[in-house]
N, C-alpha and C positions, 0 to 999 in steps of 0.2 A: 504494500500500500504506500502511496505517496501523498504528500500534502500538496494542495494546489497553491497557486498564487491567488490573490484575492479577486480574481476576475479576469485578468489579462493573461490568457493562456494560449499556448500554441495549438494549432489544429493538426491532426493527423490526416494524411491524404487517404488512408485506407479505412475500411469499415470492417469490423470483426464482431462476431457474436461470441465473445468469450468474457472471462472475468479475470481481473488482474489483482493479485495480492490477497491479503487477509481482510475479511469483512466482519463487522460486528452488528448484531441485532437479529431479529427474527427472520427466518427464511420463509418466503411465500411459496406455497404450492399452487401452481396454476390450474385453473379449470380450462375449458376449451378456449383457445385464443386463435383468432384468425388474423395472421400477421400481415396479410396483403393490404396494400394501399391502392384504392381503385380510382382515385382522382389524380389529375395531373397538376403538379406545382409548376408554375411558370418559372423558366430559368432566370437567374439573376443577370442583370445587364453587366457587361464588362465595365471596368473602371473608366470613367470619362464618357460613357454612353448614357444617353437619356432620351426617352421617347415621351412625347406629350401624352398625358394620361387620358384614357378613354374608358371610364369606369362605370358610368351610369348604366344600369341593367338594360339589356335590349328588350324590345317588345317580343313577347312569345305568342300573342294573340292579335287578331286584327283590331285596330283602334277604331272605336265607335264613339260618336257624340263628342262633346267638348270642343267642337270647332270654334264656338264663340269664345271659349276660354283660351284656346290656343291663340286666337287673334288678339285677345286681350293681353296675353303675355308678350306677343310680338310688339304690340303698341307700347307696352311698358318698358321692355328691355331690348328689343331687337331692331329698332329703327335707327335712331340718330346716335350710332355708336361712337362717332368721333366726338360728339359734344356731350356724351353722357358721362356721369361719374359712375360709381359702383351701384348696380341695381340690387335691390333687396326685396324679396317677396316671400310671403308665408301662405301656404295652402293648408287648409284644415278641413276635416270632415271625418265621418265614421270610419272605423277600420273596415277594409275591404271595399271602399267606395271607389278606388281607382286613382288615388293621388300620385302614387309612384308611376303608374302607367301614363298619366297625363304628362308628368315631367319627362319621362322617357321619350314620349312622342315629340314633345317640344324640343328636347335636346337633339333628337335625331334629325328633325327637319331644319334646325337652326345651327347645325354643326359648324358651318362656315363662319358663324359669328364668333366662335371661340377657338381661334387657331392654336392657342397654347394649351388646350385640353379641357377635359371635363372630369371633375373629381366627385366621387360618391362616398359618403360615410353613412352607414346604417347604425344609428345609436342603439337600436334594439340588439344588434349583433355584438356591439362592443361589450355589453354586460350580460351576454347570454340571454337576452330577451327581457331582462328586468329593467325597470324604470331607473332613471337617475344615472345614465351612463356618464363616463368620465370624459369631460371636455378636454382634459390634458391628453388623454389617449386619442381623441379625435384629432387634436392638433398634430400629434405624432403621425397619424395616418396621412394627413394632408401634406406634411413636410416630406414624408417618404414618397408620396405620389409626385411631388415636385422635384425629386431627384436628390434629396438630402440624404447622405449616408447616415445609417443609424448611429455611428460613432460621433456624429456632429450634432445630433438632435439634443438640445439642452434639457436639463432635468425639470426646471421650474416652468409652470404654465406661462408666467409673464414673459420669460425668455423665449418660449416656443411661439407665443403670439407675435412677439417682435420679429423673430426670424421669419415667421409666416408672412408678415407684411413686407419684409425685405424681399423674400423670394417671389411674391406675387406682384410686386411693383413692376410696371412695364409689361405685364402679361395680361392677356384677355382670356379669362377663365370662366367656366361655369362650375360652381360648387353646389352640390345638392346634399343637404343634410336630411336624412329620412328618419322618421319616428322620433323626433326630438320632443322633449318634455319640458325643458327649462329654457326660457327665453334668453338668459344670459349666455348660454352655450353658443347660440347662433351669433350673437354680437362679437364674441371672442374670436370667431373664425371668419370674419369678413375679409375677403381679399382686398388688395389695394389697387390693382391695376385698373386704369380707366377702361370702361366698357365691360368689365367683369360683372358677373351676376351671382348672387347667393340666393338660392331657393331653399326653403325649409318646408317639411311636411310634418304635420302633427295631427293627433286625434283630438286635440283640444284647440281652442281658438288662439291662445297665446297673444292676447290683445296687447300686452306690453310691448310687443315688437313694433307696433304702429308708432310708439313714441320714439323708436330708433330709426324711423323712416321706412319701415317695411310696408309694402302694399299687401293688403289682406285679400285672400281669395277663398271663399267657401267652395268646397267641392261636394255637390249634392248627389244623391243616388240618381241612377239613370231614369229618364222619363220613359213613358210607355213605348214611344216610337223607337227610341234607341235601345231599350231593353229587348224589344222584339228583334232588332237587327243583331244584337249579340247572340240571342238564342238561335237565330237563323244561321249565323256564321258557324256555330258549333254543331248544330244538329241538322242543318239543311234548310234552305228556303222553302222547299216543297213541304216539309213537315209542318212548318209554321203556317204556310198558306192553306193547308188542308183543314186546319181548325184554329182560325185566328182568335176566337173567343177563349179557348182553352189556353192558347199561348199567352194571351193577355193576363189570364189568371195566374199562370206560372210566374210571369214577370212581377205581378203585384205581390204574390206570396213570397217571392224571393227578395222583396223590399227594394228592388232596383239595384242590388249590390252585384257587381260583376262576378265576385268570387262565388257567390251562391248560384248565379246563373250558369257559370261554367260547370259546376258540379251537377246541376240538374240536366244541362244539355249533354254532358258526358253519358248520363244514364240513357237518355233518349237515343244517343248515337250507338251505344253498345248493346242495349237490350231490345232486340228486334220486336218483341211482343208488347213493349211499353208504348202507350200512346200519350199524346199531350193531355187528353181528357183524363186518362187514368192518373197521370202524374199530378195534374192539378187537383184531382180529388184526394189523392194521398197527402199532398201538401196541406190542403184545407183541413183534413181530419187529424193530422199528426198532433198528438197530445204533448210531446216533449217540447220543452223550451229551455234554451241555454241563456241564462241571464246575461252573461258577458257578451253575447252576440245579438242581443235584442235591440230592435229599433223602436220599441214600444209594444204595448200589449197586443196590438193587432198586426204587427209587422215583424215577427220574429223570423230569422232566416235559419234557425237551427233545424227546421224540418228538412231542408234540402240536404243537409249533411247526414241527418239520421237516416233518411231514406236511401241515400247512396251507400251508407255504411251497412245497412241491412242486406244489400245485394252482394256484399263481399263474401267469398268463401271463408270458412272458419279460420284457416291459417293466416290468410291475408288480413282478416279483421283483427286477429290477435296481434299481428305485427303493427297494425295501425294504432291499436290501443297502447301498446307498450312504447312505441316511439314517441307518443305524446308525453311520456315520462322521461324521455332522453334528456339529460341535463344540458346538452349543447344546442346551439342554434342551427347547426347543420350536421349532417352525418354522411358517411359513405356506406357502401354495401357491407363492408367488413364489420363496421360498428353495428349496423342493423342486425346482422347475423348473430353477433355476440349478444346484443341486447335481448333478442328473442330466443336465444339458445337454439338456433335453427340452422339447418344445413345451408351453406352459402348458395347452392343452386336454387333451392326452394325459396330462399330469401330474395334472390334476383327476380324470380317469377312474381313474388308478392309485391315487390317494389314496382315492377312493370304494371301490375294490376292497379295499384294505387295511383300511379301516374296517369294511366288511361282514364281513371275515374275522376281525375282532376283533384284528388285529395292530397296529392303530393306533387311537388315541382322539382324537376331535375335541373340543376344549375349548370352553366357552361363548363365548369371544371369537373363534372361527373359526380358531384355530391347531391344530396337531397335536402329539401327543407319544406316545412309546412308554412302555409299562410297562417298568420297569428290566430285568426278565427278558427281555422281547421285544427290547429294545435289545441286550442281550448276545448274543442269538441272531442278530440282524441283523448285528452286527459279526463274529461268527464266520463267518457265510456270506460276508461281504465279504472277510474275510481269506483264506478258502479259494478263492473263485471269481474275485476280481478281481486284476488284475495289480498289482504293487507300486507302479507309477507312478500308478494311478488315485486313490489316496487323496490324493496330493500335488495332482493335477489338481483334485479336488473341493474341497480346502481353498482352492486358488487362485481357483476360480470363486466360491465363497461369500464369500471375502474381498473380491473386487472388488465383488460385489453389495452387501455391507454398507458398503464404502468409499463407493460412490456414494450410497446412501441416507443414510448418516451425514453425508456432505459436504453434501448438499442440506438436511438438517435443520439443520446448523450454519449455513449461509447464510440459511436462513429465520429463525433466531433472531437473527442479527446478521450482516449482509452486510459491514459495514465494519470488518474487524479484520485483524490480521496473520496471514497464512498463508504458510507456506514452500512447501507442495505446489502444483504447477501441475496442476490437475485439469481443465483446459479440455477436452481431448480426451475424457477419461473421461465427463464430464457432458454433452457436446454433444448426444447423442441419447437421453439417459435421461429417461423421463417423470418429472416432478416431482410426487409425490403430495401434497406439502405446499402446492403452489400451486394445486391443483385445488379446485373448489368442494366443500365438505363433506369435504375431506381431513383427515387427522389433524393435530393440533397437533404441531409438531416436538418440543417438550420432552416431551409426553406419549408420543410414539412412542419417543423415546430412553429414557425411563424404563421403558417396558414391555419394551423389547428390550435393555436395557443388559447384562444377564447373558449373553445370547446373543452380543452384540458382544464382551464380554470373553472368552468362550469361543473365539470366532473369532480374536481376537488371540493367545491362548495357542497355539492350534493353528498359526496362520500363523508365529508366532515360531520354531517348531521346524523350519520349512522354510527351507533355505538360499537358495531362489530368491525369497522373498517379503519380504526386508528392506525394500524400498521401500514396499510396500503396508502393512506393519506400522506404520512410523512415520507414514505419511500417515493411516492410520485412527486411530491414537492422537492425532494432532494434531486431527483433526475431532471425535473423541469427547469431547474435554475440555470442549466447550461445555456438555454436560450437567452436569458437575461444578461449573461456575461457579454453577449454580442449585440443584442437588441434590447435597449434598456427601457422596457415598458415598466416604469418605476412603480406605478400603482399596482399593476398586476403582480409584479415581482414581490412587492411587500405583502400583498394579500396572500399569495401562495405560500410564502415562508411563514407568515403568522398562522395560517391554517396547519401547516406542517409541524411547526414547533409545538402548537397546542396538542396535536395528535400524538407527537412523540412523548410529550409529558403524560398524556392519558395512557399510552402504551408502556410507560415506565422504561424508556430506553434513553438513559441520560446522554450517551454518546451522540445519538441522533439529535436530541434536543440541543445539545451544545453546538453541534455543527450547523443546524438550521438557524439558531439564534445569532450565531456569529455571522453567518451569511446575511441575515436580516439587517445587520448594521450597515451594509453597503447601500441598499436603496434608501434607508433612513438618512444616511449622511448625504447622499445625492439630493435628497429632498430638503436638506437643511435642518433636519430634526436631530440635532446632535445629542441632546439629552436623552431622547428615546434610544438612540444608537448606543449610548453609554450604558443605559439600563440593560439592554439586550446583551451587550458584551459582558457585563458583570454576571448576569444570569448564566450566560454561556460558560464563563470561567468556573462557576460553581458546579454546573452540570459536568463539565469536563473533569474536574477534580474527583467528583463522585464516580465517574466512569473509569477513572485511572487508565485512560486510553492515551498513551503518550503522543500519538500523532494528532489526535483531536486537540489535546492540550496545546500542542505546538501551533496548530492552525488557529486556535482562538487567540494565542499570543500574537500571531502575525496580523490578524484582523485588528487587535488592540493597537498594534503599532501603527497601522494605517489611520486609526482614529486619532492617536496622539501626534501624528505627523503635522496636523493642523496647528497645534497650539503649544506643544511641549516636546521639543526634539529629544530632550534627555530621556523622558519616559518612553518615547517611541523607540529609541535605540535600545533601551533596557528590555522592552517587549520583544524586539527582534532577536536580541541575544538569547533570551529565554527560548524563543522558537528554535533557534539554531541548536541549542543544547538539547532540547527535547527530541528534535528530529535526529540528531546525532546519536542519542541514546537508543532511539528506535531503529537505527541503521537506515534512515531515510535520507539518502544523499541529495536527492532532488529537492525535497522539502527544505533541507538545510541551505541549499543553493538559492532557492527563492527568497528565503528569509535573509540570506546574506546580501542578495541584490537590493532588497528594500533597506537593509541596514546601511549599505554603502551609499545609497541615495540620501538617506537621512544624515549620514556623516558629512557628505558633501554640502548639503544645505546648511549644516551647522558650521561650515568653514573648516572642517577637519579634512582637508582635501587629500593629504598624503595617506591618512588612515583610510579614507574612502577608496582611494585607488587600490590599496592592498586588499580590502574586502571585496571590491568589485572584480578584481582579477581572479580571486579565488572562486567567486560565483561563476564568472565567465568560463573558467577552465572546467568546472563541474558540468555546466550545461553542454559544453563541447563534448566531454567524455560521455554524456548521456544522449548524444545525437539530438540535441534540442537547439537547432540553429536560430530559431526565432528568439528565444529567451537569451541565447548567447549574444545575438546582435543587439538586443535591448541593453544588456550589460555593457556591451562595447560602446553604445551611445553614451551611457552614463560615464564610462571611463574617459571618452573624448571630452565631455563637458568638464569633468574634473581637471583634466590636463589644461583645458582652456582657462580655467580659473586660476591655475598656477602659472599662466603665461607661457606654457610649454606648447607653443603653437604647432610645431611640426608633429609632435605626438598626438595632439588633439585632432589635427586634420587627418592624419593617417587612420586613427581609430574610427572617426566618424565616417570617413570615406569607405572603409571596409564594412562598417555596419550598414550603410546605405545600400551597398551592393547586395548584401545578404537579404536585407529586408525587401528590396525590390524583387528578388527571386521568389521570396515567400509571399509576395503580393500584400505585404503589410503596409499599405499606402499611408495610413494614418501616422505610423511611426516613421516612415520615410520622410514625410513632410516635416515632422518635428526635428528630425536629425538634420535635414537640409537647412532649416532656419538656424539651428544651433551652429552649424558649420559656417553659415553666412555671418553670424554674429562674431564668431571667433576671428574669421578672416578680416572682417571689417575693423574690429578693435585692434588688430595687429597691423593695420595699414596694408592689407593684402590687395591682390588684384581686384579692382572694383568691378571689372567685367565678370570675374568668377563669382563675386558676391551677388551680383545681379542675376546671373544665371541660376544660382542656387535658389534665390528667392522666387524667380519666375517659375521654376519647376515646382516649388512648394505651392505657389499660387495656383498652378494648374490642378494640383491634387486637391487643394481645398475647394476650388471652384467646382470641380467635378463632383465632389462629395457634398457640396452645399454648406461647407463649414463657415460659421460666422467669422473665423479668423481670416477669411479671404479678404474682407474689407480692410483689415489692418495692413495686410501685405500690399494691397493696391495703393493705399495711402503712402506706405513706405516707399514703394517703387516710384510713385509719382513725385517724390521729393518732400513729402510731409515728414513730420517728426516720427522717428521709429518708436514703436511701442516698447516700453521697458519690459525686460524679460529677466 
């Protein structure tokens, strides 16, 4: 077992399904796990590449009605673009009334008005379908869509919104925020570019947005004429023409909601003996009512879903019910098979049947999702028809599934790091999709699934029998956040994991998770909370008497004290070195030595720092860890520069840059280039070389969207260089 750095860790190019070192804590015995991943993760763009985002969901049905509303949107936002400032509109109406479809159609026909792209953020998805989604996370999504590298997205919401304004200035964008519940969230995400438009959709009026200049647009249910057109589109014009009175009744009983009409029409299209008259009679007589889907006592749309549900075969109906309990917003076929404990082939047939019945929607990436109203119906059916233990069993199966895949992704990113969980038996027979040819990249999969994983953690944390699985999933999941700092999600997942480890009475795991928790807390500026977690982690580590965990906690403590008390920081790093050495953990000792050397250099003990850093560098080289060795080399070069040993500094930094470029560690390349330029400039070196280094660093920062790009532009333009 080895100790990690506190988040900046090298990646291994290979992916293996094995386990390295000694592990501590309970062993999970897996039930059936389907390891396949059935959706496609989009490949990441190469450094420096960026394509205008095109994210607003495409239309999957023929667009009907709303022509007047489209014309109104044109008049508000699509005419005098050169003279317009930023447009701001709010659409509100009942769930299922067609707000998203309306915006999708307007975005489609007005795409030339937004040459810099269209951004889509679904607030319901951000928090797994719950209200009160995180606006900071929404800002993260917008910045990522605008080409900002995850390493350069700031931690604080205020900094994110400032960077968002900077990145949108001079661009003409359409930003669509769906399922928003808090007016302040919309205002925080307004783009800055002239001619850009921000549209929000909500189930409530959000009248406060009018005070911020938003134009308000109610979206009403379809009228009789257009409801009939939707019905005809889905089940055939001849069917509607044959019995127009019954067709009008179906439209009326579906409340003019497109989602209900699609379900009703799907039955007419697939059940050859069903007539419009029969369907209308069934809808009129249906006694069940779903309060969350009601438009009033006389206009409930629950009947359309109930009737479609009754036509499903028993296996498909069971899958429908159970997936209503699935804690994520989307799912793939593998998750559905696990959730229902069903053979993958039969699961695929059931998913096809649900899609044909319009009770389920397949997304472009091959996953599935419910409309919010349909999910409510599925949950109601599950609550009424399944035993109380089935939900717990489903959550357990899905948690194990995600635990296995997340653990495999974690190992594919970095095999050699500290892990408390012993997952040997769980992973023994699980297919590894990340090691397969053409399989998804582990970080890309984790990013695509991370809100579903968080939803699973929340659901599992409510089950008294799943404490072990919760902390193990939280431990594996944290590898994503080392690279993509979704700080709110990282914090929540570790809080859930630490609490579960405490309940499971595994002090080594609790110490590990609480020390990890100090990182997002510090990034969020909550230093006192971070200190409390580190104190608790140290107490748990002492109880566990686990040398490597104790060393890791000391390393995290050193990172905390680096801010304010270099003496205490160095003391913590030395303790980490001693503990790792006692545990024969050479890499852990090397990482702690690296941080100790950086702290010594910051405290102006430059000679001592050089000695420490050289030892760390040599250990990394011996362990074939070129990325960490290059980072140590950068620190060595900076220390030489502070001693005015220019030749040694230039040599060390130049060698480090070459290695980091090969490893595609562009963030560290840019840092080293700026350090090299500073040293050469202060020693009266060649100004052309200084400028070349800064220009290369600027290219990297601009490609990644770093806020530091503006500082370098100012410096290159002859302004005052930023103090470093």
